[in-house]
C-alpha positions as CSV (number, residue, x, y, z in Angstrom):
1,M,124.7,101.1,87.0
2,H,124.5,105.3,86.3
3,A,124.1,108.1,88.8
4,M,121.2,110.6,88.1
5,H,121.6,114.1,91.0
6,H,119.5,117.2,90.6
7,A,119.2,119.5,92.6
8,L,116.8,118.3,95.6
9,R,116.4,115.4,97.3
10,P,114.0,113.1,96.6
11,A,113.6,113.6,100.8
12,V,112.1,117.1,99.9
13,L,110.7,116.5,96.9
14,L,107.2,114.9,98.2
15,A,106.3,113.8,94.6
16,A,108.2,115.1,92.0
17,A,107.4,113.4,89.0
18,A,108.4,113.2,84.6
19,L,107.2,112.9,82.0
20,A,104.9,108.9,81.2
21,L,101.8,107.9,82.3
22,L,101.0,105.3,85.4
23,A,99.6,102.1,83.5
24,S,96.9,102.1,85.9
25,M,95.3,105.4,84.6
26,S,91.9,106.8,84.6
27,G,89.8,109.4,85.6
28,P,90.7,113.0,84.7
29,A,93.8,111.6,82.0
30,A,91.3,109.3,80.4
31,A,89.7,112.5,79.4
32,Q,92.7,114.7,78.7
33,A,91.9,115.5,75.1
34,R,95.5,118.1,75.0
35,A,98.9,118.5,76.8
36,Q,98.4,119.8,80.7
37,P,100.4,123.3,81.1
38,A,104.8,123.5,81.2
39,L,105.4,122.4,85.3
40,P,108.2,123.5,87.7
41,T,111.8,122.2,86.3
42,V,114.5,120.6,88.4
43,K,117.9,120.0,86.6
44,L,119.2,116.6,86.8
45,T,123.0,115.2,85.3
46,A,123.9,111.7,84.0
47,G,126.9,112.1,83.2
48,I,128.0,115.2,81.2
49,H,124.1,115.2,80.6
50,V,122.0,118.3,82.1
51,I,118.2,117.7,81.6
52,T,115.8,119.4,82.5
53,A,112.6,117.7,84.1
54,E,109.6,119.4,84.8
55,A,108.4,118.3,88.0
56,A,104.5,116.7,88.1
57,T,103.6,116.7,92.0
58,T,100.6,116.0,91.7
59,N,97.7,112.8,90.5
60,Q,96.5,114.8,88.0
61,S,99.8,116.3,87.0
62,R,101.8,112.3,86.8
63,T,98.6,111.6,85.5
64,I,98.9,113.2,82.3
65,G,102.1,113.7,82.0
66,L,103.7,114.3,79.1
67,M,99.8,112.6,77.1
68,H,99.5,115.2,73.7
69,R,102.5,117.3,73.4
70,E,103.5,117.9,70.1
71,R,107.0,118.1,70.9
72,L,110.2,118.2,73.4
73,A,113.0,119.7,73.6
74,P,115.9,117.1,73.5
75,N,117.7,116.7,77.2
76,H,114.2,117.7,78.4
77,G,111.9,115.8,80.5
78,M,109.6,114.9,83.0
79,L,110.5,113.2,87.1
80,F,108.2,111.2,88.7
81,V,109.3,111.3,92.9
82,F,107.1,107.8,94.5
83,D,106.9,108.1,98.1
84,D,107.1,104.8,98.7
85,K,109.5,102.4,97.1
86,A,107.2,99.1,94.5
87,Q,107.2,98.4,91.4
88,Q,106.4,101.5,89.3
89,C,104.5,101.3,85.9
90,F,104.6,103.5,83.1
91,W,102.6,103.7,79.1
92,M,102.8,106.2,76.3
93,R,99.0,106.7,75.5
94,N,98.2,109.7,73.8
95,T,101.9,110.7,74.6
96,I,102.9,111.9,70.7
97,V,106.9,112.1,70.8
98,P,109.7,108.6,71.7
99,L,111.1,109.5,75.4
100,T,113.8,106.9,76.8
101,I,112.9,105.7,81.0
102,A,115.2,105.8,83.8
103,F,113.5,104.2,86.9
104,I,115.3,105.0,89.8
105,E,116.6,104.6,93.2
106,D,116.6,107.7,95.7
107,D,120.3,107.9,96.3
108,G,119.7,109.1,92.1
109,T,120.7,105.7,90.6
110,I,120.0,104.4,87.4
111,L,118.4,101.0,87.7
112,Q,117.3,100.3,84.4
113,L,116.5,102.6,81.4
114,A,113.9,101.7,78.3
115,D,112.4,103.6,75.7
116,M,109.5,103.4,74.5
117,A,107.3,104.4,71.3
118,P,104.9,106.9,70.9
119,K,101.1,106.4,71.6
120,S,101.6,102.5,72.4
121,E,99.8,101.2,76.1
122,V,102.3,98.7,76.2
123,S,103.7,98.9,80.1
124,H,107.8,100.0,80.6
125,C,107.9,98.9,84.7
126,S,110.7,98.3,86.8
127,Q,112.2,95.3,87.5
128,R,112.7,96.5,91.0
129,R,111.2,98.1,93.4
130,C,112.1,102.1,92.8
131,V,111.1,105.6,94.6
132,T,111.8,108.1,90.8
133,R,111.4,108.1,87.6
134,S,112.1,110.0,84.7
135,K,111.2,110.3,81.4
136,W,113.7,112.1,78.5
137,S,113.5,113.0,75.4
138,R,115.8,111.1,72.7
139,D,118.6,112.7,70.8
140,G,118.4,111.9,66.7
141,S,120.8,108.9,67.1
142,G,117.8,107.6,69.6
143,S,120.0,107.2,72.8
144,A,119.2,108.1,75.7
145,A,120.0,111.3,76.5
């Protein structure tokens, strides 16, 4: 598996998160009609790529994710870090830009990648229990950035 390293250790990040929407979303996100302001960022590396990831650290910011963003720069995304290992699921409701999601183990190992289509309500779930998940914009070829 690939390894993704970041400047902050998952143990330090109680709930850093990144880009998509939880499949179990309800409440504030259902009524969200515009993009949330940019969140604080962390730098992640995946091979030769450096990814600037917004850290969603509250339930609300994780739920809203990248909804209603009209564009996302290449190699930018969000990082979600969960306190407990569990299967994590995301969808793309109200998310306009195509994204690639990476389910990441707490040691930085990428467990799984999946391309996600804009405005889709199809759930993308981790195949194993994982701690973190990251999503980022795709380059022009559609490959993971």
